[in-house]
N, CA, C and O atoms as a GROMACS GRO file, in nm:
protein
  332
    1UNK      N    1  -0.864  -0.254  -0.377
    1UNK     CA    2  -0.951  -0.127  -0.400
    1UNK      C    3  -1.053  -0.150  -0.308
    1UNK      O    4  -1.095  -0.262  -0.280
    2UNK      N    5  -1.099  -0.036  -0.256
    2UNK     CA    6  -1.203   0.016  -0.148
    2UNK      C    7  -1.308   0.107  -0.254
    2UNK      O    8  -1.297   0.198  -0.336
    3UNK      N    9  -1.422   0.014  -0.193
    3UNK     CA   10  -1.570   0.115  -0.273
    3UNK      C   11  -1.569   0.219  -0.250
    3UNK      O   12  -1.474   0.248  -0.178
    4UNK      N   13  -1.651   0.324  -0.285
    4UNK     CA   14  -1.658   0.486  -0.210
    4UNK      C   15  -1.738   0.473  -0.092
    4UNK      O   16  -1.707   0.548   0.001
    5UNK      N   17  -1.849   0.383  -0.074
    5UNK     CA   18  -1.921   0.399   0.029
    5UNK      C   19  -1.797   0.382   0.172
    5UNK      O   20  -1.770   0.465   0.258
    6UNK      N   21  -1.753   0.270   0.156
    6UNK     CA   22  -1.642   0.231   0.256
    6UNK      C   23  -1.542   0.316   0.261
    6UNK      O   24  -1.496   0.316   0.375
    7UNK      N   25  -1.487   0.389   0.189
    7UNK     CA   26  -1.384   0.487   0.210
    7UNK      C   27  -1.441   0.592   0.266
    7UNK      O   28  -1.376   0.642   0.358
    8UNK      N   29  -1.537   0.638   0.242
    8UNK     CA   30  -1.610   0.749   0.332
    8UNK      C   31  -1.631   0.712   0.462
    8UNK      O   32  -1.603   0.792   0.553
    9UNK      N   33  -1.693   0.561   0.494
    9UNK     CA   34  -1.705   0.545   0.600
    9UNK      C   35  -1.553   0.572   0.713
    9UNK      O   36  -1.546   0.626   0.823
   10UNK      N   37  -1.468   0.519   0.642
   10UNK     CA   38  -1.345   0.485   0.729
   10UNK      C   39  -1.295   0.619   0.734
   10UNK      O   40  -1.235   0.630   0.840
   11UNK      N   41  -1.289   0.758   0.650
   11UNK     CA   42  -1.255   0.872   0.650
   11UNK      C   43  -1.345   0.955   0.774
   11UNK      O   44  -1.305   1.059   0.826
   12UNK      N   45  -1.446   0.901   0.800
   12UNK     CA   46  -1.581   0.969   0.883
   12UNK      C   47  -1.517   0.892   1.009
   12UNK      O   48  -1.501   0.969   1.104
   13UNK      N   49  -1.481   0.768   1.031
   13UNK     CA   50  -1.435   0.715   1.181
   13UNK      C   51  -1.299   0.816   1.207
   13UNK      O   52  -1.288   0.890   1.305
   14UNK      N   53  -1.187   0.802   1.087
   14UNK     CA   54  -1.086   0.835   1.130
   14UNK      C   55  -1.101   1.020   1.148
   14UNK      O   56  -1.002   1.077   1.194
   15UNK      N   57  -1.187   1.079   1.122
   15UNK     CA   58  -1.203   1.203   1.178
   15UNK      C   59  -1.292   1.208   1.296
   15UNK      O   60  -1.285   1.314   1.359
   16UNK      N   61  -1.377   1.114   1.343
   16UNK     CA   62  -1.378   1.111   1.474
   16UNK      C   63  -1.309   1.066   1.575
   16UNK      O   64  -1.334   1.108   1.688
   17UNK      N   65  -1.200   0.962   1.551
   17UNK     CA   66  -1.096   0.952   1.653
   17UNK      C   67  -1.029   1.098   1.647
   17UNK      O   68  -1.022   1.154   1.756
   18UNK      N   69  -0.983   1.164   1.544
   18UNK     CA   70  -0.895   1.266   1.529
   18UNK      C   71  -0.936   1.390   1.622
   18UNK      O   72  -0.856   1.468   1.674
   19UNK      N   73  -1.076   1.394   1.632
   19UNK     CA   74  -1.124   1.490   1.712
   19UNK      C   75  -1.149   1.457   1.858
   19UNK      O   76  -1.168   1.534   1.952
   20UNK      N   77  -1.145   1.338   1.855
   20UNK     CA   78  -1.163   1.292   2.039
   20UNK      C   79  -1.036   1.314   2.060
   20UNK      O   80  -1.020   1.378   2.164
   21UNK      N   81  -0.907   1.280   1.989
   21UNK     CA   82  -0.811   1.243   2.053
   21UNK      C   83  -0.747   1.408   2.078
   21UNK      O   84  -0.655   1.426   2.158
   22UNK      N   85  -0.809   1.523   1.997
   22UNK     CA   86  -0.779   1.654   2.005
   22UNK      C   87  -0.817   1.719   2.117
   22UNK      O   88  -0.744   1.790   2.188
   23UNK      N   89  -0.957   1.689   2.136
   23UNK     CA   90  -1.021   1.708   2.290
   23UNK      C   91  -0.938   1.674   2.369
   23UNK      O   92  -0.906   1.760   2.451
   24UNK      N   93  -0.873   1.542   2.378
   24UNK     CA   94  -0.773   1.524   2.483
   24UNK      C   95  -0.634   1.588   2.514
   24UNK      O   96  -0.586   1.622   2.622
   25UNK      N   97  -0.570   1.595   2.354
   25UNK     CA   98  -0.464   1.692   2.386
   25UNK      C   99  -0.472   1.832   2.449
   25UNK      O  100  -0.374   1.898   2.482
   26UNK      N  101  -0.572   1.859   2.459
   26UNK     CA  102  -0.656   2.046   2.464
   26UNK      C  103  -0.583   2.003   2.606
   26UNK      O  104  -0.485   2.076   2.624
   27UNK      N  105  -0.598   1.921   2.696
   27UNK     CA  106  -0.588   1.895   2.823
   27UNK      C  107  -0.456   1.838   2.867
   27UNK      O  108  -0.418   1.853   2.983
   28UNK      N  109  -0.383   1.772   2.775
   28UNK     CA  110  -0.282   1.696   2.814
   28UNK      C  111  -0.210   1.707   2.650
   28UNK      O  112  -0.217   1.623   2.560
   29UNK      N  113  -0.166   1.788   2.649
   29UNK     CA  114  -0.071   1.875   2.546
   29UNK      C  115   0.086   1.772   2.537
   29UNK      O  116   0.152   1.768   2.433
   30UNK      N  117   0.115   1.715   2.629
   30UNK     CA  118   0.239   1.636   2.619
   30UNK      C  119   0.225   1.499   2.638
   30UNK      O  120   0.331   1.436   2.640
   31UNK      N  121   0.089   1.416   2.658
   31UNK     CA  122   0.076   1.316   2.648
   31UNK      C  123   0.142   1.236   2.522
   31UNK      O  124   0.074   1.240   2.419
   32UNK      N  125   0.259   1.168   2.518
   32UNK     CA  126   0.324   1.110   2.445
   32UNK      C  127   0.210   0.993   2.331
   32UNK      O  128   0.202   1.011   2.209
   33UNK      N  129   0.129   0.876   2.408
   33UNK     CA  130   0.060   0.809   2.358
   33UNK      C  131  -0.027   0.869   2.265
   33UNK      O  132  -0.016   0.838   2.147
   34UNK      N  133  -0.121   0.960   2.307
   34UNK     CA  134  -0.222   1.066   2.248
   34UNK      C  135  -0.167   1.115   2.147
   34UNK      O  136  -0.241   1.119   2.049
   35UNK      N  137  -0.018   1.171   2.126
   35UNK     CA  138   0.038   1.248   2.029
   35UNK      C  139   0.059   1.144   1.935
   35UNK      O  140   0.040   1.181   1.819
   36UNK      N  141   0.092   1.028   1.950
   36UNK     CA  142   0.128   0.936   1.864
   36UNK      C  143   0.004   0.889   1.778
   36UNK      O  144  -0.006   0.883   1.656
   37UNK      N  145  -0.090   0.855   1.880
   37UNK     CA  146  -0.212   0.805   1.834
   37UNK      C  147  -0.275   0.913   1.706
   37UNK      O  148  -0.302   0.881   1.590
   38UNK      N  149  -0.287   1.031   1.762
   38UNK     CA  150  -0.309   1.176   1.668
   38UNK      C  151  -0.242   1.158   1.542
   38UNK      O  152  -0.299   1.182   1.436
   39UNK      N  153  -0.114   1.114   1.550
   39UNK     CA  154  -0.029   1.151   1.403
   39UNK      C  155  -0.061   1.005   1.332
   39UNK      O  156  -0.064   0.999   1.209
   40UNK      N  157  -0.084   0.892   1.408
   40UNK     CA  158  -0.116   0.766   1.345
   40UNK      C  159  -0.268   0.783   1.262
   40UNK      O  160  -0.280   0.732   1.150
   41UNK      N  161  -0.336   0.828   1.301
   41UNK     CA  162  -0.481   0.867   1.252
   41UNK      C  163  -0.455   0.968   1.153
   41UNK      O  164  -0.486   0.940   1.037
   42UNK      N  165  -0.410   1.069   1.174
   42UNK     CA  166  -0.394   1.173   1.054
   42UNK      C  167  -0.349   1.099   0.947
   42UNK      O  168  -0.424   1.095   0.849
   43UNK      N  169  -0.227   1.030   0.939
   43UNK     CA  170  -0.181   0.989   0.834
   43UNK      C  171  -0.286   0.862   0.793
   43UNK      O  172  -0.312   0.850   0.673
   44UNK      N  173  -0.325   0.801   0.853
   44UNK     CA  174  -0.461   0.700   0.776
   44UNK      C  175  -0.531   0.807   0.717
   44UNK      O  176  -0.519   0.833   0.597
   45UNK      N  177  -0.596   0.866   0.787
   45UNK     CA  178  -0.677   0.972   0.701
   45UNK      C  179  -0.645   1.039   0.570
   45UNK      O  180  -0.712   1.066   0.471
   46UNK      N  181  -0.525   1.057   0.602
   46UNK     CA  182  -0.490   1.115   0.468
   46UNK      C  183  -0.456   1.036   0.332
   46UNK      O  184  -0.475   1.080   0.218
   47UNK      N  185  -0.407   0.921   0.365
   47UNK     CA  186  -0.399   0.822   0.275
   47UNK      C  187  -0.543   0.759   0.222
   47UNK      O  188  -0.552   0.716   0.107
   48UNK      N  189  -0.645   0.758   0.306
   48UNK     CA  190  -0.781   0.747   0.261
   48UNK      C  191  -0.801   0.845   0.164
   48UNK      O  192  -0.801   0.819   0.044
   49UNK      N  193  -0.819   0.962   0.212
   49UNK     CA  194  -0.858   1.113   0.124
   49UNK      C  195  -0.772   1.098  -0.012
   49UNK      O  196  -0.838   1.098  -0.116
   50UNK      N  197  -0.665   1.089  -0.018
   50UNK     CA  198  -0.560   1.054  -0.116
   50UNK      C  199  -0.625   0.893  -0.192
   50UNK      O  200  -0.578   0.871  -0.304
   51UNK      N  201  -0.674   0.840  -0.165
   51UNK     CA  202  -0.732   0.734  -0.248
   51UNK      C  203  -0.865   0.770  -0.275
   51UNK      O  204  -0.915   0.722  -0.377
   52UNK      N  205  -0.939   0.849  -0.200
   52UNK     CA  206  -1.052   0.852  -0.226
   52UNK      C  207  -1.038   0.962  -0.375
   52UNK      O  208  -1.092   0.953  -0.485
   53UNK      N  209  -0.979   1.024  -0.342
   53UNK     CA  210  -0.988   1.155  -0.454
   53UNK      C  211  -0.916   1.098  -0.569
   53UNK      O  212  -0.959   1.140  -0.676
   54UNK      N  213  -0.826   1.021  -0.578
   54UNK     CA  214  -0.765   0.965  -0.699
   54UNK      C  215  -0.898   0.897  -0.765
   54UNK      O  216  -0.934   0.936  -0.875
   55UNK      N  217  -0.963   0.805  -0.705
   55UNK     CA  218  -1.040   0.718  -0.762
   55UNK      C  219  -1.199   0.794  -0.786
   55UNK      O  220  -1.267   0.763  -0.884
   56UNK      N  221  -1.234   0.868  -0.713
   56UNK     CA  222  -1.375   0.967  -0.690
   56UNK      C  223  -1.376   1.113  -0.702
   56UNK      O  224  -1.481   1.176  -0.694
   57UNK      N  225  -1.264   1.169  -0.720
   57UNK     CA  226  -1.250   1.297  -0.727
   57UNK      C  227  -1.252   1.385  -0.607
   57UNK      O  228  -1.287   1.320  -0.509
   58UNK      N  229  -1.226   1.514  -0.578
   58UNK     CA  230  -1.222   1.584  -0.457
   58UNK      C  231  -1.346   1.547  -0.396
   58UNK      O  232  -1.461   1.531  -0.436
   59UNK      N  233  -1.268   1.535  -0.250
   59UNK     CA  234  -1.364   1.499  -0.110
   59UNK      C  235  -1.413   1.658  -0.092
   59UNK      O  236  -1.530   1.697  -0.088
   60UNK      N  237  -1.311   1.726  -0.083
   60UNK     CA  238  -1.374   1.862  -0.040
   60UNK      C  239  -1.306   1.953  -0.137
   60UNK      O  240  -1.216   1.920  -0.214
   61UNK      N  241  -1.366   2.087  -0.122
   61UNK     CA  242  -1.307   2.189  -0.224
   61UNK      C  243  -1.137   2.199  -0.190
   61UNK      O  244  -1.083   2.234  -0.294
   62UNK      N  245  -1.048   2.183  -0.096
   62UNK     CA  246  -0.917   2.123  -0.113
   62UNK      C  247  -0.881   2.081  -0.169
   62UNK      O  248  -0.768   2.119  -0.201
   63UNK      N  249  -0.936   1.964  -0.238
   63UNK     CA  250  -0.869   1.863  -0.309
   63UNK      C  251  -0.900   1.892  -0.485
   63UNK      O  252  -0.871   1.809  -0.571
   64UNK      N  253  -0.942   1.980  -0.504
   64UNK     CA  254  -0.930   2.009  -0.636
   64UNK      C  255  -0.807   2.062  -0.647
   64UNK      O  256  -0.761   2.159  -0.587
   65UNK      N  257  -0.749   1.984  -0.739
   65UNK     CA  258  -0.570   2.036  -0.814
   65UNK      C  259  -0.592   2.054  -0.918
   65UNK      O  260  -0.485   2.081  -0.972
   66UNK      N  261  -0.695   2.056  -1.009
   66UNK     CA  262  -0.702   2.106  -1.157
   66UNK      C  263  -0.657   2.219  -1.183
   66UNK      O  264  -0.706   2.302  -1.106
   67UNK      N  265  -0.583   2.266  -1.257
   67UNK     CA  266  -0.605   2.449  -1.264
   67UNK      C  267  -0.708   2.505  -1.395
   67UNK      O  268  -0.739   2.620  -1.426
   68UNK      N  269  -0.746   2.369  -1.458
   68UNK     CA  270  -0.805   2.423  -1.587
   68UNK      C  271  -0.946   2.391  -1.588
   68UNK      O  272  -1.016   2.432  -1.680
   69UNK      N  273  -0.996   2.320  -1.489
   69UNK     CA  274  -1.122   2.296  -1.437
   69UNK      C  275  -1.174   2.271  -1.290
   69UNK      O  276  -1.094   2.214  -1.216
   70UNK      N  277  -1.303   2.307  -1.234
   70UNK     CA  278  -1.335   2.286  -1.131
   70UNK      C  279  -1.432   2.169  -1.126
   70UNK      O  280  -1.549   2.156  -1.162
   71UNK      N  281  -1.327   2.075  -1.059
   71UNK     CA  282  -1.393   1.954  -1.054
   71UNK      C  283  -1.485   1.920  -0.941
   71UNK      O  284  -1.578   1.843  -0.968
   72UNK      N  285  -1.476   1.960  -0.831
   72UNK     CA  286  -1.539   1.989  -0.687
   72UNK      C  287  -1.680   1.926  -0.728
   72UNK      O  288  -1.724   1.820  -0.685
   73UNK      N  289  -1.731   1.995  -0.804
   73UNK     CA  290  -1.880   1.994  -0.836
   73UNK      C  291  -1.969   1.889  -0.933
   73UNK      O  292  -2.091   1.883  -0.944
   74UNK      N  293  -1.840   1.790  -1.013
   74UNK     CA  294  -1.890   1.668  -1.072
   74UNK      C  295  -1.899   1.535  -1.002
   74UNK      O  296  -1.945   1.434  -1.056
   75UNK      N  297  -1.847   1.542  -0.863
   75UNK     CA  298  -1.899   1.421  -0.808
   75UNK      C  299  -2.044   1.427  -0.732
   75UNK      O  300  -2.063   1.544  -0.697
   76UNK      N  301  -2.138   1.353  -0.698
   76UNK     CA  302  -2.243   1.360  -0.620
   76UNK      C  303  -2.212   1.414  -0.490
   76UNK      O  304  -2.101   1.396  -0.442
   77UNK      N  305  -2.312   1.490  -0.420
   77UNK     CA  306  -2.265   1.544  -0.296
   77UNK      C  307  -2.320   1.424  -0.224
   77UNK      O  308  -2.391   1.338  -0.276
   78UNK      N  309  -2.262   1.430  -0.042
   78UNK     CA  310  -2.260   1.340   0.005
   78UNK      C  311  -2.442   1.296   0.051
   78UNK      O  312  -2.472   1.193   0.112
   79UNK      N  313  -2.524   1.379   0.013
   79UNK     CA  314  -2.682   1.342   0.049
   79UNK      C  315  -2.755   1.270  -0.084
   79UNK      O  316  -2.870   1.228  -0.084
   80UNK      N  317  -2.648   1.264  -0.214
   80UNK     CA  318  -2.714   1.204  -0.343
   80UNK      C  319  -2.654   1.108  -0.344
   80UNK      O  320  -2.675   1.055  -0.453
   81UNK      N  321  -2.560   1.023  -0.260
   81UNK     CA  322  -2.577   0.918  -0.297
   81UNK      C  323  -2.648   0.806  -0.210
   81UNK      O  324  -2.690   0.823  -0.095
   82UNK      N  325  -2.653   0.673  -0.292
   82UNK     CA  326  -2.704   0.565  -0.300
   82UNK      C  327  -2.679   0.507  -0.149
   82UNK      O  328  -2.566   0.528  -0.105
   83UNK      N  329  -2.770   0.438  -0.065
   83UNK     CA  330  -2.729   0.343   0.054
   83UNK      C  331  -2.702   0.251   0.016
   83UNK      O  332  -2.666   0.161   0.092
   0.00000   0.00000   0.00000
């Protein structure tokens, strides 16, 4: 199991990698290696987000899957977490 801080760092790293390759794909849309890299990092990110939300609750408003309560506000905000 990974702790909250490590999972968030992992997701941020993956977000950065996805954004960077997306910029490359804007000018090289048929580059197979870049497309594979993009898909790989998207899958890794989704796995990390799924694990985070299972353990700690919604990471974004889109992760609130409960129909009976609004869990988004139950977790500490990013700036409220201790280092």
